[in-house]
C-alpha positions, 0 to 999 in steps of 0.5 A, a space after each residue: 764139411 766131409 761127411 766121411 770124417 767121423 767124430 772122434 771125441 768121447 769114445 771107449 776106447 778113445 780114438 786111436 792114432 791111425 783113426 786121427 790120421 785118416 780124418 786129418 788125411 780126409 780133410 786134407 784131401 777135402 780142402 785141397 781137391 786132391 786124393 793123391 798129390 803131384 810130385 810137386 805137392 807131395 810134401 806140402 800135402 804130407 806136411 799137412 796131413 802131420 800138422 792137422 793130425 797133431 792138432 787133432 791129437 792135442 784137441 781130443 786130449 785136451 777136451 773133457 765132458 761130463 757125458 759118458 763115453 759112447 760105444 763104437 759099435 752101438 754108434 756103428 749101428 746107429 749110423 748104418 740104420 741112418 744110411 739104410 734110411 737115406 739110401 735104401 737097403 743096402 742089399 739091393 742089387 747094383 744095376 748096370 748102366 749100360 
């Protein structure tokens, strides 16, 4: 699945509507293959984002867990550390491809 869609469940504070919509938008972009739909497909594309966001919001509100909520800053630092291990230091200069 798409790596850009972040886990939204069990965080303190809970996921915002904007975060849920961003994840829904990323999902629709991934499965449709389009970042920006054509004018002919725009209504269907936007409707799909709204439906996925609504279903995702409903899912997140209805789920329960006995685990303590995760801290967003701690999780962001962990993700950054994983990215450095995977891709190397984020401070490396970008080489020209000429």
